[in-house]
C-alpha positions in Angstrom: 119.7 93.4 105.1 116.4 94.6 103.8 115.7 98.1 102.4 112.4 99.8 101.5 112.2 103.3 100.1 108.9 105.1 100.6 108.7 106.5 97.0 105.6 108.5 97.8 107.9 110.6 100.1 111.1 110.4 98.0 111.7 113.7 96.1 114.7 112.6 94.0 117.5 114.5 95.7 119.8 111.6 94.9 122.1 111.8 98.0 121.5 108.1 98.4 122.7 107.3 94.9 125.9 109.3 95.6 126.6 107.7 99.0 125.6 104.1 98.1 125.7 103.8 94.3 125.6 100.0 94.3 122.2 100.0 96.1 120.5 103.2 94.9 120.3 104.4 91.3 118.7 107.4 89.6 116.5 106.6 86.6 116.3 109.9 84.7 116.5 113.1 86.7 114.1 112.2 89.6 113.1 108.5 89.6 114.9 106.3 92.1 115.5 102.6 91.8 117.0 100.5 94.5 118.1 97.0 95.6 115.7 95.8 98.3 118.1 93.1 99.6 121.7 94.4 99.3 124.7 92.5 100.6 125.4 93.0 104.3 128.8 94.5 103.3 126.8 97.5 102.1 125.2 98.2 105.5 127.4 101.1 106.5 126.9 102.9 103.2 123.1 102.3 103.2 122.8 103.6 106.8 124.8 106.6 105.8 122.5 107.2 102.8 119.4 106.7 105.0 120.7 109.3 107.5 121.4 111.8 104.7 118.0 111.5 103.0 116.4 115.0 103.3 112.9 113.5 103.5 113.8 110.3 105.5 112.3 108.0 102.9 114.7 105.1 103.4 113.9 102.3 105.8 116.4 99.7 106.8 115.3 96.3 108.2 111.8 97.5 109.0 108.7 99.1 107.7 109.1 102.1 109.9 107.1 101.0 112.9 108.3 102.6 116.1 108.5 100.5 119.3 106.1 101.1 122.1 105.2 99.1 125.2 101.7 100.4 125.4 98.9 100.9 122.8 98.9 104.4 121.4 95.9 106.7 120.9 95.4 109.3 118.3 96.7 111.9 120.8 99.8 109.8 121.4 98.8 108.8 125.0 98.5 105.2 126.4 95.1 103.6 125.5 92.3 104.1 128.0 91.5 101.3 130.4 88.9 98.9 129.2 88.9 95.3 130.6 87.6 93.7 127.5 90.1 95.5 125.3 92.9 94.6 127.7 91.9 91.0 127.5 91.9 91.2 123.7 95.4 92.8 123.6 96.7 90.2 126.0 95.0 87.0 124.9 93.0 87.7 121.7 93.3 86.1 118.3 94.0 88.3 115.3 94.0 86.9 111.8 95.2 88.8 108.8 94.2 87.3 105.4 96.6 88.6 102.9 100.4 88.3 103.3 100.9 91.6 101.4 102.4 95.0 102.1 99.3 96.0 103.9 99.1 92.8 105.9 102.8 92.9 106.9 102.5 96.6 107.9 99.4 95.8 110.0 101.1 93.0 111.8 104.0 95.3 112.7 101.7 98.0 114.0 99.6 95.5 116.1 102.8 94.4 117.9 104.0 98.0 118.2 100.7 99.1 119.8 100.8 96.4 122.4 99.0 93.4 121.0 100.4 90.3 122.8 97.9 87.7 121.7 98.1 85.2 118.8 98.7 86.7 115.4 98.2 84.6 112.2 99.0 85.9 108.7 97.5 83.9 105.8 98.7 84.2 102.2 97.8 82.5 99.0 101.4 82.7 97.6 104.1 80.5 98.9 106.6 83.4 99.0 107.5 85.6 101.9 105.8 89.0 101.7 107.5 91.1 98.9 107.3 94.6 97.4 105.4 94.8 94.1 106.6 98.1 92.5 110.1 96.8 91.7 108.6 93.9 89.6 107.8 96.2 86.6 111.0 98.1 87.0 114.2 96.7 88.5 113.2 93.1 87.9 112.2 93.4 84.3 115.1 95.5 83.4 117.5 92.8 84.7 119.0 94.5 87.7 117.3 92.5 90.4 115.9 88.9 90.5 112.3 88.5 91.3 113.3 86.8 94.6 115.2 89.9 95.6 112.2 92.0 96.5 111.2 90.7 99.9 109.8 93.1 102.5 111.5 93.5 105.9 109.8 91.1 108.3 111.1 91.4 111.8 111.3 88.3 113.9 109.8 90.0 116.9 106.4 90.1 115.2 105.9 86.7 116.7 103.3 85.7 114.1 102.3 82.4 112.5 102.7 82.6 108.8 100.4 80.4 106.8 101.7 80.8 103.2 100.7 79.1 100.0 97.2 78.3 101.4 94.4 80.6 100.2 91.4 81.5 102.3 88.2 80.0 100.8 85.4 81.2 103.0 84.5 83.3 106.1 82.1 82.2 108.7 81.3 85.3 110.7 78.9 83.6 113.1 81.6 81.2 114.2 84.4 83.8 113.7 86.3 81.3 111.5 88.3 81.6 108.3 88.3 78.4 106.2 91.4 77.5 104.1 92.0 75.6 100.9 93.6 72.7 102.7 90.4 72.0 104.7 91.6 73.6 108.0 90.1 76.7 109.7 91.5 79.5 111.8 89.4 81.2 114.5 89.7 84.9 115.3 88.5 87.7 117.6 89.5 90.3 115.1 90.0 89.8 111.3 91.8 92.0 108.9 91.3 91.5 105.1 94.2 92.6 103.0 93.8 90.2 100.0 94.6 92.9 97.4 94.2 92.3 93.7 95.3 90.1 90.9 95.9 90.8 87.3 92.9 90.7 85.0 93.5 87.8 82.6 93.0 87.7 78.9 89.3 86.9 78.4 89.8 83.9 76.0 91.2 81.1 78.1 92.6 79.2 75.1 94.4 82.3 73.8 95.6 83.2 77.4 97.2 79.8 77.6 99.4 80.4 74.5 103.1 80.3 75.2 104.3 83.9 75.2 101.1 85.5 76.8 101.8 87.0 80.2 100.3 89.1 82.9 102.3 91.0 85.5 101.2 91.2 89.0 103.1 88.8 91.2 106.6 87.7 91.7 106.3 84.6 89.6 104.7 86.6 86.8 107.7 89.0 86.8 110.3 86.1 86.9 108.6 84.4 83.9 108.3 87.6 81.8 111.9 88.6 82.7 113.2 85.2 81.4 111.3 85.7 78.1 112.6 89.3 77.7 116.2 88.0 78.4 115.7 85.7 75.3 115.2 88.9 73.2 111.9 88.3 71.4 111.4 89.8 68.0 108.5 92.0 69.2 106.6 92.5 72.4 102.9 93.5 72.3 101.6 95.3 75.4 97.8 95.2 75.6 96.7 98.3 77.6 98.6 101.5 78.3 97.8 102.1 81.9 100.6 102.4 84.4 101.7 98.8 84.3 101.5 98.6 80.5 103.4 101.8 80.1 106.1 100.7 82.5 106.5 97.4 80.7 106.8 99.3 77.4 109.4 101.6 78.9 111.5 98.7 80.1 111.3 96.9 76.7 112.6 100.0 74.9 115.4 100.5 77.4 116.4 96.9 76.7 116.3 97.6 72.9 113.3 95.4 72.3 110.7 96.4 69.6 107.4 97.0 71.3 103.8 97.7 70.1 101.3 99.1 72.6 97.5 98.7 71.9 95.3 101.0 73.9 91.5 101.3 73.5 91.5 104.9 74.9 92.6 108.1 73.2 96.0 108.2 75.0 98.1 106.2 77.5 97.0 106.7 81.1 93.7 108.3 79.9 91.7 106.4 82.5 93.8 107.7 85.4 95.0 111.1 84.3 92.8 112.1 81.3 93.6 112.8 77.7 95.3 116.2 78.3 98.1 114.7 80.4 97.8 111.5 78.5 98.8 113.2 75.3 102.2 114.0 76.9 102.5 110.4 77.9 101.8 109.4 74.3 104.5 111.7 73.0 106.9 110.0 75.5 106.0 106.6 74.1 106.6 107.6 70.5 109.8 109.6 71.2 111.3 106.4 72.6 110.4 104.3 69.7 107.2 102.6 70.9 104.7 101.7 68.1 101.7 103.2 70.0 98.3 102.5 68.6 95.4 104.2 70.4 91.7 103.8 69.9 92.0 100.1 69.1 91.6 96.9 70.9 93.1 93.4 70.4 90.3 91.3 68.9 92.2 88.0 69.1 95.6 86.4 69.8 96.7 83.8 67.2 99.1 80.9 67.9 101.0 78.3 66.0 101.6 75.0 67.8 100.5 76.6 71.1 102.9 79.5 70.7 101.9 83.1 70.2 102.6 84.4 66.7 100.4 87.5 66.1 97.5 89.6 67.3 94.5 90.8 65.3 93.4 94.3 66.1 89.9 95.8 66.0 91.0 98.1 63.1 91.7 95.1 60.8 95.5 95.2 61.2 97.7 92.5 62.6 100.8 92.7 64.8 103.4 89.9 64.6 104.7 89.3 68.2 106.1 86.4 70.1 105.4 88.0 73.5 102.2 89.7 74.7 101.8 91.3 78.1 98.1 91.7 79.1 97.9 94.9 81.1 94.1 95.3 81.4 93.9 96.3 85.1 93.2 94.3 88.2 90.5 92.2 89.8 90.0 92.5 93.6 90.4 89.2 95.5 86.9 89.1 97.1 85.3 85.9 95.8 86.1 84.0 99.0 83.9 86.5 100.9 80.8 86.3 98.7 78.8 84.2 101.1 80.1 85.9 104.3 77.3 88.5 104.6 79.7 91.4 104.0 79.1 94.2 101.5 81.6 92.8 99.0 81.8 92.4 95.2 84.0 93.2 92.3 84.3 96.8 93.6 86.0 95.5 96.8 85.0 95.2 100.4 83.0 98.2 101.7 84.2 99.8 104.9 83.9 103.0 106.9 86.7 105.5 107.3 87.9 103.6 110.4 88.4 100.4 108.2 85.5 98.5 109.7 83.8 96.4 107.1 80.2 96.9 106.2 77.8 94.0 106.3 75.3 93.5 103.5 72.8 95.8 105.2 75.3 98.6 105.3 76.0 98.2 109.1 79.5 98.4 110.3 81.1 95.3 111.9 83.4 95.6 115.0 85.4 92.5 114.4 86.1 92.5 110.6 88.4 95.2 109.2 89.8 95.8 105.7 92.8 97.7 104.3 94.8 98.1 101.1 93.8 97.6 97.4 90.8 95.5 98.3 89.2 98.2 100.6 86.5 100.6 99.3 86.0 103.5 101.7 84.4 107.0 101.9 86.8 109.9 101.7 85.6 113.3 103.0 87.8 115.3 100.6 85.9 113.7 97.7 82.3 114.3 98.8 82.4 111.1 100.8 82.5 109.1 97.6 83.8 105.5 98.0 87.3 105.1 96.7 89.3 101.9 96.1 93.0 102.9 95.7 95.7 100.6 94.4 98.6 102.6 95.7 101.6 101.6 97.8 101.2 104.6 100.2 97.5 103.9 100.7 98.2 100.3 101.6 100.7 101.3 104.3 98.7 104.1 105.8 95.4 102.3 105.8 97.0 99.2 107.3 98.3 101.4 110.2 94.8 102.8 110.8 93.1 99.4 110.6 95.6 97.7 113.0 95.4 100.5 115.5 91.6 100.6 115.4 91.3 96.8 115.8 92.6 96.9 119.4 91.4 100.4 120.4 88.3 101.8 122.1 85.9 103.7 119.9 86.9 107.2 121.1 90.5 106.4 120.4 90.1 105.1 116.9 91.6 107.0 113.9 89.9 107.9 110.6 91.7 107.1 107.4 92.0 110.5 105.8 95.3 110.2 104.0 95.4 112.1 100.7 96.1 109.6 97.9 99.6 109.6 96.4 101.1 107.4 93.8 104.1 107.3 91.4 105.3 105.7 88.2 108.6 105.7 86.4 108.4 105.6 82.6 111.0 106.4 79.9 113.2 108.1 82.4 110.4 110.4 83.7 109.2 110.3 87.3 105.4 110.7 87.3 103.8 111.5 90.7 100.2 112.3 91.6 98.5 113.6 94.7 94.7 113.5 95.2 92.2 111.9 92.8 92.5 113.2 89.2 89.5 111.3 88.1 87.3 113.3 90.4 88.0 116.6 88.5 86.2 118.4 85.7 89.0 120.7 84.8 92.8 120.7 84.5 95.4 123.4 84.0 99.2 123.3 83.5 100.1 125.4 86.5 103.9 125.4 86.1 106.7 124.0 83.9 106.5 122.9 80.3 104.8 119.9 78.7 107.2 120.2 75.8 110.2 119.6 78.1 108.2 116.9 80.1 108.7 118.9 83.3 105.5 120.3 84.6 102.7 120.2 87.2 99.1 119.7 86.0 96.5 120.8 88.6 93.0 119.3 88.6 89.9 121.0 90.0 86.2 120.6 90.5 83.6 123.2 91.3 86.2 125.8 92.1 88.5 123.9 94.3 91.8 121.9 93.8 91.3 118.2 93.9 94.6 116.7 92.5 97.9 117.5 91.0 100.2 115.4 88.7 103.9 116.1 88.3 106.3 115.0 85.5 109.8 115.3 87.0 108.6 118.0 89.4 107.9 115.7 92.4 109.2 118.2 95.0 106.1 120.3 94.4 103.7 117.6 95.4 103.7 118.4 99.2 102.8 122.0 98.4 99.9 120.9 96.3 98.8 118.3 98.8 98.4 121.1 101.4 96.3 123.1 98.9 94.1 120.0 98.3 93.6 119.4 102.0 92.5 122.9 102.7 90.2 123.1 99.6 92.2 125.9 98.0 90.5 127.6 95.0 90.9 126.4 91.5 92.4 127.6 89.3 95.4 128.2 91.6 95.4 131.8 92.6 99.2 132.2 92.5 99.3 132.1 88.7 99.3 135.0 86.4 96.1 137.1 86.4 95.7 136.8 82.6 97.5 133.5 81.7 98.3 132.6 78.1 95.8 130.2 76.4 97.9 127.1 77.1 97.7 127.9 80.8 93.9 128.2 81.1 91.7 125.4 82.5 90.3 122.9 80.1 88.3 119.6 80.5 90.8 116.9 81.5 89.5 114.5 78.9 88.6 111.7 81.3 86.6 108.8 79.7 83.0 108.3 80.5 82.9 104.9 82.3 79.2 104.7 82.1 77.3 102.0 84.0 79.2 99.1 85.4 78.4 95.7 84.1 75.9 93.8 86.2 77.8 91.8 88.8 75.7 91.8 91.9 72.1 92.5 92.9 70.7 93.6 96.2 67.3 92.3 97.2 65.5 94.0 100.1 62.9 92.1 102.1 60.6 92.8 105.0 58.4 95.8 105.8 58.8 96.9 109.4 62.1 98.5 110.3 62.8 95.6 112.6 62.7 93.0 109.8 64.0 94.9 106.8 67.0 93.1 105.5 69.2 93.2 102.4 70.5 90.2 100.5 73.5 90.4 98.1 73.1 88.1 95.1 76.4 87.7 93.1 76.2 86.9 89.4 79.2 84.6 89.0 
């Protein structure tokens, strides 16, 4: 059997851990860990746990798609009659590039909404689609094997799965996706869900040293787990974002010495700011992490091709036989550079209905995009373009994209989901709703940072834009409603004259400045009829 828990919805009530303790475990007071592929003998207990979940976050043998014989509109009614759409639903060819969470969810929704044509899912990895969040948690800590994280994939999807064969190019004129093995797949509708990959260590020779790892895919997790099982003398984590912090947490839980090097002022500073990041820094140090902020790793040194030490920018060295490079992600867009789409290192540009933009900024009607690789405008955030690497966003955006691919224009849905993400570190469940980096102020609205149980509320220009909870995840739905109705900031339910530590302050977000030159747009022509844009990528 296959189990998936929607951890954006989970609020840590722990009934599942009580009813099925071999499958569900609490990590700290709120964070839930689970076995994605429990033995069939556990089915009765798992189903009982799923039924008892107060927020219905546990999915068994499915990704939650309900069955329907007819396509469904935004109002829940059968799709309006349209001969061309009916032909597409009955005989069309849909290709999904990216055998990911988003790609798998989109395939399920297409079939649910009445698509009966051919469905092809292309993936660059040889593995069946799997869930990524457990890789830095259950897999690294030794509970689950990396091959024990597969997503539910129901046989009735009736799809052709082309795995281990990356897409290399897109010919939009011929509606054809070219693959690395020299073959090509034709489509009537294309969905791009190629996601991201780990940013590698910039020096290829140093990156090739035995003991240097990244963590993004299943094979990465399996290799790193094997090395941690061998109990290295010290692990160096390069970067204290969410992935780096989770790796450091697992290392300490396993009793391994770990040093974290972070160029920012605190861990998580790029996502949450230095005010909340300071609490994360205290968590690191309280659990024995050798945390060094405001420094970078200048070089990795090896002996006989094996990592021995790292040289830091402050002149110090760290002896380590394992280094985990956690410097963020790169979006998998290179295969689209010559496609005529608005695509680059920032992702694939699309509208709120997941239709991809071409290089001129016009929407396409046959190419859609969803998940980590998508960059879309969000009305809650001044229509700024967001690219979100969140589990919940991948699922929700895939649903919207799949529905819109086979629906008439009046029946299409906008992707307006409020961003939600989570992380489990040092026994603390960290959850966020909204976009903290959009804010210019933050306030501790409730709880205590000293006890590591609090809610930080972020605001901009007098309205609430985000909230971050440390072991207070049950409050997130409340704050989500405040964000969605543009409630005033600071929250008006607090004391009229709050103490100094409860007053808004700047969140301490870094100034990202100007992005490095990666692409140039050239505009040609003079009359409106012949004005065109050309995207030149600096590879």
